[in-house]
C-alpha positions in Angstrom: 192.6 -128.1 38.6 189.9 -130.4 37.3 189.7 -131.4 33.6 185.9 -130.9 33.7 184.6 -128.6 30.9 182.9 -126.0 33.0 182.7 -123.6 30.1 180.4 -126.0 28.1 177.7 -125.4 30.7 177.8 -121.6 30.2 175.4 -120.3 27.6 175.9 -117.0 25.8 172.7 -114.8 25.6 173.3 -112.0 23.1 171.8 -108.6 23.7 170.8 -109.3 27.3 170.0 -107.3 29.4 170.5 -104.6 26.7 171.8 -104.5 23.1 175.5 -105.1 22.7 175.9 -107.2 25.9 176.6 -110.9 25.8 175.2 -112.3 29.0 177.0 -115.4 30.4 174.2 -117.7 31.8 175.5 -120.1 34.3 172.2 -121.6 35.3 172.7 -124.7 33.1 175.7 -125.5 35.3 173.4 -125.4 38.4 170.8 -127.5 36.7 173.1 -130.4 36.0 173.9 -132.4 39.1 177.3 -133.6 38.0 178.4 -130.1 36.7 177.3 -128.6 40.0 179.2 -131.3 42.0 182.3 -130.7 39.9 182.1 -127.0 40.5 181.8 -127.4 44.2 184.7 -129.9 44.3 187.0 -127.8 42.1 186.6 -124.8 44.3 186.8 -126.7 47.6 189.8 -128.8 46.5 191.7 -125.7 45.5 191.3 -124.3 49.1 191.0 -127.6 51.0 194.4 -127.1 52.8 193.9 -123.4 53.5 192.2 -123.9 56.9 189.0 -122.1 55.8 186.6 -121.8 58.8 183.9 -119.7 57.1 182.7 -119.0 53.6 181.1 -115.7 52.7 178.6 -115.6 49.8 177.3 -112.3 48.5 173.6 -112.1 47.7 172.2 -113.9 45.8 174.0 -116.3 43.6 177.0 -116.4 46.0 174.6 -118.3 48.3 174.0 -120.9 45.6 177.6 -121.9 45.3 178.9 -120.7 48.7 176.8 -123.0 50.8 177.8 -126.3 49.1 181.5 -125.2 49.1 181.3 -124.4 52.8 179.7 -127.8 53.4 182.5 -129.6 51.4 185.2 -127.7 53.4 183.5 -128.4 56.8 183.2 -124.6 57.2 180.4 -122.3 58.3 178.6 -120.1 55.8 177.9 -116.3 56.2 175.5 -114.6 53.9 176.4 -111.1 52.8 173.0 -109.5 52.2 171.4 -106.3 51.0 170.4 -103.8 53.8 167.4 -104.8 55.9 167.4 -108.5 55.1 169.3 -109.7 58.2 167.3 -109.8 61.5 170.1 -109.0 64.0 172.7 -106.3 64.4 175.0 -106.0 61.4 178.2 -104.7 60.0 177.9 -103.1 56.6 180.0 -101.9 53.7 178.9 -99.5 51.0 180.7 -99.5 47.7 180.5 -97.8 44.3 179.1 -99.5 41.2 179.3 -98.3 37.6 176.0 -96.5 37.9 175.5 -95.8 41.6 176.3 -97.5 44.9 175.3 -100.6 46.9 175.6 -101.9 50.4 176.1 -105.4 51.9 175.7 -106.5 55.5 176.7 -109.4 57.6 175.6 -110.2 61.2 177.9 -108.8 63.8 178.4 -112.2 65.5 179.2 -114.0 62.2 183.0 -113.6 62.3 185.1 -114.6 65.2 188.7 -113.8 65.9 190.9 -116.3 64.0 188.3 -117.1 61.3 189.9 -117.8 58.0 187.5 -116.7 55.3 186.9 -117.5 51.7 184.6 -115.3 49.6 182.7 -117.4 47.0 180.5 -115.9 44.2 179.2 -117.1 40.9 180.8 -114.2 38.9 183.5 -111.7 39.5 183.2 -108.8 36.9 184.7 -105.6 38.0 185.7 -106.9 41.5 183.9 -104.2 43.3 181.5 -106.3 45.3 184.2 -108.9 46.2 186.7 -106.2 47.2 184.2 -104.4 49.4 183.2 -107.7 51.0 186.8 -108.5 51.6 187.5 -105.2 53.2 184.5 -105.6 55.5 185.8 -109.1 56.6 189.2 -107.6 57.4 187.7 -104.6 59.2 185.8 -106.9 61.6 188.7 -109.1 62.4 188.4 -112.0 59.9 191.4 -113.3 57.9 190.6 -113.1 54.3 192.2 -116.1 52.6 191.0 -115.6 49.1 188.2 -115.3 46.5 186.7 -118.0 44.3 184.2 -117.8 41.5 182.8 -119.8 38.6 183.2 -117.1 36.0 185.7 -114.2 35.9 185.4 -111.4 33.4 189.1 -110.7 32.9 188.4 -107.9 30.4 187.0 -105.8 33.3 190.3 -106.3 35.2 188.8 -107.5 38.6 192.2 -108.6 39.8 193.4 -104.9 39.9 190.5 -104.0 42.1 190.9 -107.0 44.4 194.6 -106.2 44.8 193.6 -103.1 46.7 192.6 -105.2 49.7 195.8 -107.3 49.8 197.4 -110.1 48.0 194.7 -112.7 48.4 194.2 -115.2 45.5 191.4 -115.1 43.1 190.5 -118.6 41.9 188.2 -118.8 38.9 186.9 -121.9 37.0 186.3 -120.0 33.7 187.9 -116.8 32.5 186.3 -114.7 29.8 188.5 -112.2 28.2 
C-alpha cells in the first residue's frame, strides 16, 4: 500500500450532524489534486490484477471516487442510484438502515455475464449499503470481486455484515476504530 498520509486529509467535525457524533469529513481529500490522485491510484493498484471489468459506485459519493477508479482500471462504471433516478428498466435492492430502510437501483443492462465487479464508496460504516449492493450484483449474475473505500469505521464492524455475502475483500485506505 502507498505511504501517502490519507488520514491527514480527513477533518474531524465534532457534534455533526448531532451532538456526540464526530463526523469524518473527506472533502479536503477531494479538493487536493495530489491527494485525490493518490487515493485513486491506491485503490486501483490494489485491484489492478483482479480483472475488474466494472466498478459500481453507490450514490452519491461512490460516484466521486468510483468513476476515476474505473477509468484507472480501464473498466466501466455503474451508478447505483436511489429509486426513480435511472431512466431505463432497473434491478433494485432494498435494505435496512439503523432508522428505516433504503433502496438502490442499477440498470438491467449494466451487468453482463462474466463481469468482475468492484464496489467503491467513500465510506463504509455498518456495511449495510455495500452488502446490499453486493448481493444485488451477485443476484443479477455479476461476479463480486471486492469492496474498496477511503474510510472504514471499524468500530461499527462492517466486515461482519459484508461477510454475509461471501468472502470478498474489503480494502480501506483509512480505518477509524
